Backbone as a ProteinNet text record, in pm:
[ID]
protein_1_A
[PRIMARY]
XXXXXXXXXXXXXXXXXXXXXXXXXXXXXXXXXXXXXXXXXXXXXXXXXXXXXXXXXXXXXXXXXXXXXXXXXXXXXXXXXXXXXXXXXXXXXXXXXXXXXXXXXXXXXXXXXXXXXXXXXXXXXXXXXXXXXXXXXXXXXXXXXXXXXXXXXXXXXXXXXXXXXXXXXXXXXXXXXXXXXXXXXXXXXXXXXXXXXXXXXXXXXXXXXXXXXXXXXXXXXXXXXXXXXXXXXXXXXXXXXXXXXXXXXXXXXXXXXXXXXXXXXXXXXXXXXXXXXXX
[TERTIARY]
-3070.1	-2935.3	-2853.6	-2727.5	-2641.8	-2615.6	-2624.6	-2602.3	-2458.1	-2440.6	-2307.2	-2254.8	-2143.4	-2087.5	-1973	-1960	-1848.2	-1843.8	-1960.5	-1965.3	-1907.9	-1913.6	-1862.1	-1710.7	-1658.3	-1514.2	-1432.6	-1498.7	-1432.3	-1376.4	-1433.1	-1388.4	-1239.6	-1189	-1048.9	-954.6	-977.7	-886.8	-905.7	-1022.3	-1046.1	-977.9	-955.8	-909.7	-774.1	-715.2	-582.9	-484.9	-391.2	-291.2	-214.4	-197.8	-123.5	-198.9	-323.9	-408.5	-448.9	-450	-476	-616.7	-652.2	-779.7	-837	-966.8	-1032.2	-1141.1	-1160.1	-1260.1	-1327.5	-1458.9	-1533.5	-1569.3	-1546.6	-1574.4	-1638.4	-1705.9	-1766.4	-1664.5	-1696.2	-1603.8	-1578	-1672.2	-1651.4	-1586.7	-1535.2	-1455.7	-1532.5	-1657.2	-1736.5	-1725	-1688.5	-1677.2	-1812.7	-1817.8	-1941.5	-1929.6	-1812.5	-1792.6	-1645.8	-1610.7	-1470.4	-1459.2	-1343.3	-1317.1	-1285.4	-1289	-1258.4	-1110.5	-1081.1	-942.2	-902.1	-988.7	-962.6	-1061.4	-1012.7	-1104.2	-1190.7	-1304.5	-1392.8	-1321.7	-1239	-1163.6	-1066.5	-995.1	-901.2	-972.5	-1087.8	-1163.9	-1205	-1251.3	-1291.2	-1171.2	-1059	-940	-884	-878.1	-825.9	-917.5	-1047.3	-1142.1	-1127.3	-1112.1	-1094.3	-964.6	-857.4	-728.6	-734.3	-801.7	-813.8	-889.3	-998.1	-1076.2	-994.3	-918.4	-835	-724.8	-667.8	-561.4	-612.8	-732.3	-786	-821.7	-875.2	-912	-791.1	-675.3	-554.8	-505.8	-553.1	-511.1	-556.9	-661.6	-705.2	-594.9	-518	-410.4	-286.4	-282	-164.8	-190.1	-316.4	-351.7	-277.1	-266.7	-199.3	-51.7	7.6	149.4	175	74.8	89.1	77.9	22.4	9.6	-127.2	-142.9	-270.2	-374.9	-501.2	-612	-741.3	-830.6	-959.4	-1044.2	-1048.9	-1118	-1021.3	-996	-899.3	-971.7	-931.9	-990.5	-882.5	-910.9	-821	-847.7	-741	-755.8	-730	-617.6	-584.1	-471.6	-460.3	-348.3	-288.8	-157.2	-86.7	13	11.5	105	189.1	320.3	411.4	481.3	468.8	545.9	645.6	741.4	834.7	761.7	651.4	580.3	453	428.8	311.5	268	154.4	99.4	-42.7	-83.8	-222.5	-262.6	-379.3	-431.6	-568.1	-589.9	-715.7	-765.3	-889.7	-947.3	-1089.7	-1142.3	-1280.7	-1374.4	-1480.3	-1583.5	-1716.4	-1711.3	-1831.3	-1829.7	-1941.4	-1955.3	-1965.5	-1855.2	-1856.8	-1825.9	-1760.4	-1722.4	-1587.2	-1514.6	-1381.8	-1366.1	-1277.7	-1242.3	-1093.5	-1058.3	-917.9	-884.3	-762.1	-715.5	-572.3	-539	-404.3	-347.9	-215.6	-154	-10.8	42.2	179.9	274.9	403.8	498	508	493	512.1	381.6	275	148.2	165.8	84.8	80.3	-3.5	61.8	-7.4	-111.1	-79.7	-176.4	-299.9	-280.6	-393.3	-484.5	-426.9	-511.7	-582.4	-516.7	-581	-698.9	-681.7	-789.1	-908.1	-882.7	-990.6	-1064.1	-988.4	-1051.2	-1143.8	-1096.2	-1179	-1297.9	-1278.5	-1390.4	-1496.7	-1452.4	-1546.1	-1623.8	-1555.8	-1624	-1735.2	-1707.6	-1809.6	-1929.4	-1907.3	-2016.1	-2096.2	-2039.8	-2104.8	-2231.5	-2256.7	-2385.5	-2378.9	-2493.3	-2502.4	-2466.8	-2487.2	-2459.3	-2310.1	-2227.1	-2082.9	-2009.1	-2039.3	-1980.8	-1903.6	-1922.9	-1860	-1737.5	-1623	-1500.1	-1511.6	-1464.3	-1476.6	-1395.7	-1448.4	-1380.3	-1334.8	-1226.8	-1176.5	-1224.4	-1284.1	-1329.4	-1210.4	-1217.2	-1104.2	-1064	-1156.9	-1124.2	-1029.5	-1017.1	-926.5	-781.2	-758.6	-622.6	-529.6	-586.4	-499.9	-423.6	-470.3	-403.7	-262	-237.4	-102.7	-39.4	-108.8	-49.1	-82.2	-103.9	-124.6	9.4	5	129.5	204.2	131.1	195.8	267.1	201.7	263.4	388.8	388.5	504.7	628.6	607.6	722.1	747	652.5	670.6	730.7	727.8	773.9	923.3	964.9	1106.8	1150.8	1268.6	1322.3	1469.3	1527.5	1668.8	1752.2	1873.4	1959.5	1991.3	1999.6	2034.6	1926.1	1803.6	1691.6	1686.3	1751.6	1749.8	1852.7	1810.5	1899.7	1933.6	2056.2	2093.9	2071.1	2090.9	2071.6	1927.1	1831.8	1691.6	1666.2	1725.3	1711.7	1766.8	1879.5	1941	1851.7	1795.6	1708	1585.7	1529.7	1410.6	1443.9	1559.3	1598.9	1621.8	1657.5	1690.6	1568.6	1450.3	1330.7	1221.9	1187.6	1081.8	950.4	888.3	760.8	773	893.4	913.5	896	834.9	801.1	875.5	856.9	909	947.7	1028.6	1064.2	1101.1	1068.1	1095.9	1150.7	1259.7	1314.9	1261.1	1202.4	1143.3	1223.2	1241.7	1312.1	1220.7	1277.2	1200.4	1091	1109.9	1009.2	903.3	912.5	814.9	843.5	952.4	984.9	1071.8	1048.9	1129.7	1276.2	1365	1508.2	1560.5	1484.1	1523.9	1434.2	1442.3	1352.6	1419.6	1351.8	1398.1	1371.4	1433.9	1419.8	1274.3	1237.6	1103.9	1003.6	1042.4	951.1	995.7	908.8	939.3	918.8	975.7	965.1	822.7	748	609.5	527.7	543.9	472	520	652	706.4	651.7	632.9	575.4	433.4	353.8	215.7	210.8	297.1	302.7	351.5	450	504.6	397.1	309.4	202.7	111.7	76.8	-8.2	63.2	191.5	267.6	285.6	306.6	323.1	192.8	81.3	-48.3	-68.3	-29.6	-40.9	44.2	163.5	250.5	188.5	131	69.7	-46.7	-132	-244.1	-194.3	-88.3	-34.4	10.9	84.6	132.1	16.3	-90.9	-206.2	-277.3	-252	-315.1	-237	-124.9	-39.1	-110.1	-201.5	-267.9	-338.2	-374.4	-443.4	-352.3	-222.3	-129.5	-67.6	-88.8	-31.3	-14.7	-44	-47.4	85.9	193.2	322.9	322.6	384.4	388	478.3	581.5	674.2	677.7	575.4	567.8	680.7	744.4	850.9	790.3	744	682	788.8	758.6	854	809.3	684.6	638.5	486.7	434.3	292.8	284.3	204.6	192	45.6	19.9	-115.3	-120.5	-215.1	-234.2	-359.4	-342.5	-453.2	-462.2	-571.3	-584	-479.9	-437.3	-344.7	-199.9	-172.3	-36	-21	100.8	136.2	198.8	178	246.2	307.2	432.6	504.5	553.3	550.5	616.2	695.5	829.6	912.7	999.8	1036.5	1124.2	1265.6	1325	1463.4	1553.9	1506.3	1588.2	1590.4	1585.9	1599.1	1504.2	1379.6	1279.7	1274.8	1353.6	1348.1	1259	1201	1108.3	1135.8	1101.2	1114.8	979.4	924.6	798.7	829.3	759.2	786.8	658.4	660.7	543.5	586.7	495.6	525.3	397.7	413.6	301.3	254.5	131.9	75.6	146.5	207.3	275.7	421.1	461.9	597.6	617.1	735.9	770.5	794.2	692.4	702	802.3	822	922.8	1061.8	1087.4	1217	1234.3	1127.5	1136.1	1159.7	1081.8	1099.3	1235	1283.3	1417	1522.7	1506	1602.2	1599.3	1481	1469.4	1536.1	1513.1	1576.1	1728.1	1777.4	1922.5	1983.2	1907.4	1961.9	1947.7	1864.8	1841.2	1970.6	2060.5	2183	2267.4	2265.8	2341	2279.8	2147.2	2078.1	2094.3	2081.5	2082.9	2222.6	2322.7	2459.1	2539	2475.6	2547.1	2497.5	2583.7	2541.8	2503.4	2395.6	2353.2	2307.5	2394.9	2359.2	2310	2373.3	2324.3	2347.2	2262	2280.8	2161	2181.2	2080.5	2128.7	2102.9	2151.2	2053.9	2102.1	2013.9	1961.7	1827.8	1767	1775.1
1197.6	1253.5	1167.4	1141.7	1059.7	1128.6	1051.7	1105.4	1152.6	1271.7	1324.7	1264.3	1193.8	1123.3	1199.8	1328.9	1407	1405	1408.3	1413.9	1287.4	1174.9	1050.1	1037	1080.2	1064.4	1158.1	1258.4	1348.9	1272.7	1155.4	1073.6	1042.4	1024.1	985.2	1098.4	1218	1328.8	1377.2	1354.7	1395.5	1303.6	1177.1	1078.7	1015.6	1049.6	995.5	1112	1125.7	1232.2	1221.7	1335.7	1347.9	1294.9	1256.5	1231.3	1365.9	1379.1	1507.7	1516.2	1416.6	1421.6	1281.7	1275.5	1149.1	1176	1079.8	1091.3	956.7	957.3	839.5	861.5	760.7	775.1	649.5	665.1	550.8	486.8	365.7	292.4	366.7	450.5	526.8	662.8	684	802.6	924.5	909.7	1024	1037	1155.5	1173.1	1166	1099.6	1088.6	1156.5	1210.6	1283.1	1307.8	1420.4	1453.5	1542.5	1537.2	1624.7	1765.8	1860.8	1999.2	2014.3	2121.8	2152.8	2122.4	2057.9	2030.1	2108.1	2161.8	2229.3	2125.5	2169.6	2077.7	2017.9	2099.5	2051.7	1940.9	1959.5	1857.6	1729	1742.2	1623.3	1543.9	1612.9	1543.3	1476.5	1548.3	1493.9	1374	1385.6	1276.7	1154.9	1176.1	1064.9	990.9	1065.6	1002.2	922.4	979.6	909.9	784	791.2	674.2	561.4	595.9	494	430.6	512.3	458.6	369.8	408.3	330.7	193.6	190.1	62.7	-25.4	36	-40.7	-110.9	-44.5	-103.6	-225.7	-244.4	-364	-490.5	-481.2	-598.2	-645.4	-551	-586.1	-633.1	-615.2	-655.5	-780.3	-823.2	-931.9	-1060.9	-1096.7	-1220.1	-1218.1	-1099.5	-1083.9	-1130.8	-1111.7	-1150.5	-1300.6	-1372.3	-1517.1	-1564.1	-1695	-1749.6	-1751	-1732.5	-1739.4	-1758.1	-1841	-1861.9	-1735.4	-1672.1	-1543.9	-1449.2	-1335.7	-1241.4	-1131	-1112.6	-1004	-900	-778.5	-666.1	-616.8	-596.2	-549.7	-400.7	-352.6	-211.9	-172	-40.9	16.7	126.7	128	228.3	300.2	433.1	513.8	594.3	585.6	661	770.6	893.5	1006.8	1047.8	1129.1	1181.4	1265.5	1329.2	1419.7	1358.9	1228.8	1170.7	1039	988.3	859.5	874.6	780.7	766.8	620.9	599.4	465.2	454.9	347.2	326.1	186.2	176	46	40.3	-82.2	-100	-46.3	20.7	68	6.2	-115.2	-184.1	-215.5	-261.4	-300.2	-175	-138.5	-22.7	108.9	104.3	228.1	208.3	319	314.1	426.7	402.8	503.4	531.3	658.2	698.8	793.9	783	873.8	915.2	1038.9	1091.5	1128.8	1112.6	1137.3	1185.6	1243.7	1289.3	1169.8	1190.4	1077.7	996.8	1061.5	991.4	947	930	882.2	739.1	701.4	563.5	483.8	402.3	333	234.9	166.8	73	146.3	262.8	338.5	389.3	442.9	495.1	381.3	266.6	150.4	103.7	101	60.4	154.9	285.3	383.8	374.2	351.1	340.2	219.1	105.9	-14.3	-4.7	63.7	85.5	173.9	275.7	364.4	289.8	204.5	125.6	42.7	-16.3	-96.1	-12.1	116.5	206.1	259.2	247.9	310.6	239.3	119.7	57.3	-59.2	-125	-245.2	-221.4	-100.6	-73.1	-59.6	-56.1	-39.7	-145.9	-272.6	-378.2	-483.9	-498.3	-607.9	-560.2	-622.5	-585.6	-620.7	-533.3	-560	-680.5	-755.2	-872.5	-846.9	-913.9	-906.4	-1029.9	-1012.5	-1123.9	-1211.5	-1344.6	-1429.4	-1418.6	-1381.9	-1366.8	-1252.5	-1159.2	-1046.3	-1083.9	-1201.1	-1236	-1252.3	-1279.7	-1298.9	-1171.7	-1057	-932.3	-926.8	-990.9	-990	-1127.4	-1226.4	-1357.6	-1452	-1578.1	-1679.9	-1727.1	-1808.5	-1859.7	-1943	-2018.2	-2097.1	-2005.7	-1896.7	-1804.8	-1740.6	-1714.8	-1652.6	-1739.6	-1870.1	-1959.8	-2013.8	-1995.9	-2045.4	-1942.8	-1813.8	-1708.8	-1718.4	-1666.5	-1665.7	-1523.5	-1490.4	-1358.9	-1365.7	-1484.4	-1498.4	-1462.4	-1520.5	-1493.5	-1345.9	-1269.5	-1127.8	-1048	-1102.3	-1031.9	-1056	-1161	-1195.3	-1111.1	-1055.3	-976.6	-1059.9	-1109.4	-1197.2	-1134.3	-1003	-936.6	-949.4	-948.3	-965.5	-1109.1	-1204.2	-1343.7	-1364	-1301.3	-1314.7	-1253.9	-1136.6	-1071	-1156.5	-1216.2	-1299.7	-1427.1	-1485.9	-1609.5	-1588.3	-1467	-1438.6	-1410	-1392.1	-1358.3	-1462.9	-1544.9	-1644.4	-1578.2	-1634.6	-1581.6	-1479.3	-1429.3	-1337.1	-1414.3	-1350.2	-1422.8	-1371.9	-1246.3	-1194.4	-1047.7	-998.4	-857	-817	-692.3	-638.1	-497.3	-467.3	-332.1	-258.5	-140.7	-61.3	66.8	106.8	228.9	349.2	466.6	590.6	591.3	513	503.8	398.4	334.8	234.1	96.6	80.1	-49.7	-131.2	-262.9	-347.3	-351.1	-336.7	-348.5	-486.7	-560.7	-693.6	-739.6	-868.6	-925.6	-1043.1	-1095.6	-1217.3	-1336.8	-1448.6	-1568.6	-1614.4	-1672.6	-1727.2	-1630.5	-1504.6	-1407.3	-1373.9	-1399.7	-1364.6	-1216.7	-1166.6	-1024.4	-984.3	-1073.1	-1039.5	-1014.9	-1102.3	-1085.4	-960.5	-938.6	-819.3	-692.9	-694.1	-578.6	-550.7	-655.5	-637	-583.5	-637.3	-589.3	-445.1	-412.6	-277.1	-174.8	-208.6	-115.9	-86.1	-190.7	-170.5	-88.4	-115.1	-45.4	103.1	136	276.7	353.3	287.9	350.8	371	271.4	281.3	396	412.4	521.9	657.3	670.2	797.4	832.5	735	760.3	791.5	722.6	748	892.5	941.1	1079.3	1179.1	1141.1	1230.9	1249.3	1160.1	1173.7	1266.1	1319.8	1400.3	1516.7	1589.4	1700	1655.7	1529.2	1474.9	1474.4	1463.8	1455.3	1588	1691.6	1820	1916	1871.7	1962	2010.8	1934	1976.9	1975.4	2075.6	2083.3	1975.3	1936.3	1834.3	1720.3	1634.9	1528.8	1428.3	1394.1	1293.9	1159.1	1089.7	958.4	854.7	764.2	659.9	521.2	486.5	353.4	344.5	244.3	209.5	59.8	23.2	-116.9	-158	-270	-324.4	-455.9	-467.8	-592.5	-663.3	-788	-876.6	-981.7	-1053.6	-1159.1	-1268.9	-1285	-1393.2	-1346.5	-1216.8	-1172.6	-1021.6	-978.1	-836.5	-798.3	-674.5	-616.7	-484.1	-460.8	-340.2	-266.4	-135.7	-52.4	52.3	51.9	143.8	226.1	343.6	430.3	373.3	372.5	326.1	440.3	564	680.6	721.9	852.6	910.2	846.7	827.4	779.2	629.6	554.4	408.6	357.3	238	181	32.1	-19.9	-162.5	-216	-309.5	-375.1	-513.7	-554.6	-684.5	-743.4	-875.1	-945.1	-1045.7	-1073.7	-1167.6	-1236.1	-1352.9	-1421.3	-1343.9	-1372.5	-1291.1	-1308.6	-1424.9	-1445.6	-1401.1	-1336	-1283.3	-1168.2	-1156.4	-1042.6	-923.4	-838.7	-733.4	-625.1	-603.1	-504.8	-552.6	-681.6	-737.3	-733.9	-768.2	-773.4	-635	-536.8	-402.5	-343.9	-374.4	-329.4	-392.5	-521.1	-590.4	-531.6	-499.5	-439.2	-301.9	-222.4	-90.9	-103.1	-205.7	-226	-258.3	-328.1	-371	-264	-162.8	-58.6	8.7	53	118.1	27.6	-100.9	-194.8	-203.4	-210.1	-222.6	-98	15.9	139.2	188.8	122.2	163.9	62.2	-48.9	-156.7	-173.1	-156.3	-179	-324	-343.2	-477.9	-478.5	-519.2	-530.3	-399.7	-294	-158.7	-93.9	-5.7	59.8	35.7	-34.3	-42.9	48.9	174.8	273.2	388	504.5	620.2	662.6	676.7	713.8	862.9
53.1	68.7	165.3	135.2	218.9	352.7	460.4	593.9	608.6	665.1	690.3	820.5	812.4	927.4	992.8	962.6	1016	1168.2	1229.3	1374.8	1437.9	1364.4	1419.1	1401.6	1286.5	1264.2	1352.9	1409.3	1502.6	1623.6	1651.5	1763.8	1756.1	1634.3	1618.5	1658.8	1605.5	1636.5	1780.3	1837.5	1976.3	2076.2	2038.5	2135.9	2105.5	1992.8	1960.4	1947.2	2041.2	2029	1897.9	1832.5	1706.4	1584.2	1602	1484.9	1426.5	1293.6	1229.7	1170.6	1091.8	1020.7	1007.4	976.1	943.8	840.9	750.8	644.6	625.2	608	563.3	417	333.3	191.2	136.1	24.3	-42.7	-135.5	-184.6	-271.2	-401.8	-444.2	-567.4	-542.2	-421.8	-394	-349.9	-309.7	-263.5	-111.9	-60.7	84.3	152.5	268.2	345.3	480.6	507.2	632	654	716.3	740.1	862.6	926.6	1039.9	990.5	1083.3	1048.8	1011.6	939	908	766.1	689.2	548.3	463.5	352.7	261.2	190.7	140.9	67.8	-52.9	-117.5	-233.6	-194.2	-81.5	-36.1	2.9	67.7	107	-16.6	-121.1	-243.5	-310.1	-316.1	-382	-305.8	-173.8	-92.3	-100.6	-98	-107	-239.2	-347.3	-478.2	-482.5	-427	-426.1	-340.5	-225.8	-138.6	-207.8	-276.4	-345.5	-457.2	-530.2	-636.2	-581.5	-468	-406.7	-362.5	-303.4	-259.9	-378.8	-483.2	-601.2	-663	-659	-717.4	-640.4	-515.4	-444.6	-514.4	-596.7	-673.6	-767.3	-820	-911.3	-837.1	-705.4	-627.8	-544.8	-535.5	-443.8	-475	-601.8	-637.6	-606.4	-601.8	-568.2	-425.1	-337	-196.9	-177.5	-277.3	-266.1	-310.8	-329.3	-375.2	-264.8	-301.9	-206.7	-284.2	-231.7	-298.3	-294.6	-179	-163.3	-93.2	-153.9	-98.8	-23.1	102.1	181.9	209.8	165.1	192.3	333.5	412.5	550.8	567.1	514.8	531.9	437.6	416.8	343.3	430	439.6	519.6	429.8	433.8	356.6	454.3	437.2	523.9	444.8	493	443.8	551.3	514.1	613.3	717	675.5	764.6	824.5	804.6	866.3	804.8	856.1	816.6	764.2	680.5	640.6	659.5	716.5	739.4	671.2	597.9	526.4	558	610.8	642.4	587.6	582.4	540.2	647.1	602	694.3	655	601.7	560	412.1	364.4	225.2	139.4	72.7	-15.1	52.8	168.4	236.5	304.1	323.3	382.8	484.4	580.8	679.7	666.8	651	639.3	753.4	803.1	907.7	876.9	911.9	893.4	1029.5	1044.5	1173.7	1156.8	1262.3	1264	1272.3	1242.2	1236.5	1365.3	1482.4	1608.9	1673.4	1593.9	1648	1699.1	1797.4	1845.2	1745.6	1664.5	1555.1	1609.6	1717.3	1774.5	1825.2	1883.3	1937.4	1827.2	1719.4	1613.1	1540.7	1526.8	1465.1	1549.5	1680.8	1770.7	1758	1758.1	1749	1616.1	1508.6	1376.8	1370	1419.7	1415.5	1510.2	1621.4	1713.5	1649	1576.3	1509.1	1401.4	1325.4	1222.2	1285	1401.6	1469.6	1509.9	1537	1578.3	1460	1338.4	1224.1	1178.9	1232.1	1205.3	1109.3	1092.3	1010.9	865.1	816.3	675.2	647.6	754.3	737.4	817.8	787.8	869.7	793.2	662.7	588.6	514.7	542.9	473.3	326.4	236.3	93.5	51.4	-43.2	-94.5	-236.6	-272.1	-408.6	-481.8	-597.4	-677.6	-713.5	-687.6	-721.5	-867.1	-953.1	-1093.8	-1120.3	-1023.8	-1042.1	-1018	-957.9	-919.9	-1039.3	-1157.1	-1272.9	-1307.5	-1258.4	-1292.8	-1238.2	-1123.6	-1067.9	-1072.3	-1123.4	-1139.8	-1027.8	-1059.5	-959.4	-907.2	-801.9	-747.5	-851.3	-933.9	-1038.4	-1136.3	-1176.6	-1272.5	-1214.9	-1084.1	-1022	-1036	-1042.5	-1050.7	-1190.2	-1282.2	-1417.8	-1511	-1470.9	-1560.6	-1586	-1699.8	-1731.2	-1759	-1716.3	-1742.7	-1774.9	-1759.3	-1787.1	-1666.5	-1655	-1538.9	-1520.3	-1628.6	-1616.3	-1546.5	-1542.7	-1480.7	-1329.9	-1283.2	-1141	-1066.2	-951.2	-866.3	-743	-733	-621.3	-484.5	-473.6	-343.6	-295.8	-388.7	-350.3	-306.2	-376.1	-334.5	-193.3	-164.6	-32.3	75.8	48.2	146.1	174.9	71.5	88	165	135.3	202.9	351.6	391.5	531.7	618.5	555.8	632.9	607.2	706.5	687.6	645.3	541.9	494.3	384	359	246.6	116.2	13.5	-108.5	-232.2	-267.6	-393.7	-378.2	-472.4	-475.3	-617.1	-651.8	-785.1	-769.1	-837.9	-839.9	-961.9	-939.1	-1046.4	-1066.4	-1191.7	-1223.4	-1223.6	-1250.2	-1248.3	-1354.1	-1460.6	-1566.1	-1537	-1420.3	-1382.6	-1438.2	-1513	-1571.5	-1476.8	-1470.6	-1382.2	-1425.5	-1329.5	-1356.5	-1320.4	-1244.9	-1202.4	-1090.3	-1057.7	-958.3	-889.3	-788.9	-724.2	-814.9	-783.1	-865.2	-872.7	-988.4	-1004.3	-1061.6	-1080.3	-1138.2	-1279.5	-1375.6	-1512.9	-1538.3	-1647.4	-1677.5	-1711.9	-1779.5	-1813	-1687.2	-1589.2	-1463.6	-1391.1	-1389.7	-1323.7	-1387.8	-1520.6	-1589.5	-1540.2	-1521.5	-1475.9	-1333.4	-1248.4	-1110.5	-1105.8	-1191.1	-1194.6	-1228.2	-1323.5	-1361.7	-1243.1	-1167.2	-1049.4	-943	-924.1	-820.6	-852.2	-980.2	-1015.3	-997	-1026.6	-998.9	-850.4	-771.8	-626.7	-573.6	-628	-585.5	-618	-736.6	-775.9	-684.2	-653.6	-563.7	-422.6	-379.5	-245.6	-232.2	-330.7	-326.5	-331.6	-400.3	-410.8	-278.1	-182.1	-50.4	42.7	-2.1	84.8	154.9	87.8	158.8	287	293.9	410.1	533	511.3	624	663.9	584.1	620.9	506.4	384.1	270.6	220.5	241.1	189.2	36.8	-22.5	-168.3	-228.3	-153.7	-202.2	-101.9	-101.5	-0.7	-16.5	91.8	89.8	128	24.3	44	73.3	168.4	205.1	162.5	193.9	158.9	164.9	94.9	101.5	127.7	225.9	266.3	255.7	189.3	177.9	253.1	343.7	417	366.7	326.1	294.2	404.5	407.3	506.4	482.8	357.7	325.4	304.6	312.2	288.9	284.2	250.7	249.1	115.4	75.3	-40.4	4.2	-32.3	6.7	-117.2	-112	-212	-136.5	-152.5	-75.6	-169.1	-123.4	-199.9	-201.5	-320.9	-334.2	-377.9	-364.6	-392.9	-538.4	-563.3	-697.2	-798.8	-759.6	-853.4	-872.1	-796.1	-802	-689.2	-709.8	-613.5	-598.8	-482.4	-457.5	-413.7	-492.2	-458.2	-405	-300	-239.4	-183.2	-161.7	-109	-4	90.4	198	243.6	306.2	367.2	489.2	533.7	640.6	773.5	796.7	925	922	814.2	804.2	903.6	957.8	1042.9	950.1	934	832.8	870.7	1000.5	1040.6	1001	1023.3	984.8	833.6	759.6	614.4	554.4	598.3	542.6	580.2	700.5	739.3	650.2	622	535.1	394	344.6	211.8	209.1	313.9	320.3	323.8	391.9	399.7	263.6	180.1	51.6	-56.6	-32.7	-133.4	-179.5	-88.8	-137.9	-227	-198.9	-281.4	-420.9	-426.3	-554.2	-639.9	-580.3	-658.5	-689.9	-634.6	-662.6	-741.4	-782.2	-850.2	-992	-1094.5	-1233	-1255.1	-1331.3	-1365.1	-1510.1	-1600	-1741	-1797.7	-1768	-1789.5	-1656.2	-1618.2	-1489.7	-1402.9	-1297.2	-1193.1	-1082.5	-1099.6	-1005	-996.8	-970.3	-955.8	-1091.2	-1096.5	-1223.8	-1245.5
[MASK]
+++++++++++++++++++++++++++++++++++++++++++++++++++++++++++++++++++++++++++++++++++++++++++++++++++++++++++++++++++++++++++++++++++++++++++++++++++++++++++++++++++++++++++++++++++++++++++++++++++++++++++++++++++++++++++++++++++++++++++++++++++++++++++++++++++++++++++++++++++++++

């Protein structure tokens, strides 16, 4: 029988103000331990959603940039009512924590990584993405070889990317999950593949809402995936629209996400060959 690690994850909620819950889960979505305050049903549902969310990073890794071996570092989900943090807890295991909106992010990250170090030799290796999986989101060459026509390019996205060193690409997605336009160098075929991964990521992100407080109508804001070689962002663009973006690892992500948020009203309020507005 798998060892119950609930007693260990309690360290996070005991020592980080405004931390709500913590769960250890296997790569196939089975819970291995959880803090008090969650029903068994919620723990199972959240664990399954977390595993699915991490698995989808394989389809997003190439969007962040080329790499011989891709190492996933963490996934962060922001709701209006709180945060979720997901990190590797070894080979085939993950540690997730939920917190209130005003939690000290550096403190909870420190506690999570400290706990992973305490979990033992069986939970020490960060999961790797098979380089063969990178074709799902496109190689760097494909990102620049694709064609979509001038009508598919959104100048506002090009401007936002040009203003932030290390920013790479961005795609605007409609309520139906289909790309409405992208930054230069991204063809529609590639944007379609990235869109499919991003919509799955959004669905899994929303499914984790009970972990942060159980609101029936969670107000999701963004999901951020950090790889060793880069970042992938998915942010709300209002009324069912989404903005997916990628950046190099040394990019100032606070500046980039702020710039993307600033451009959202322009994108969703400006017709582009049809309506690129509120869905």
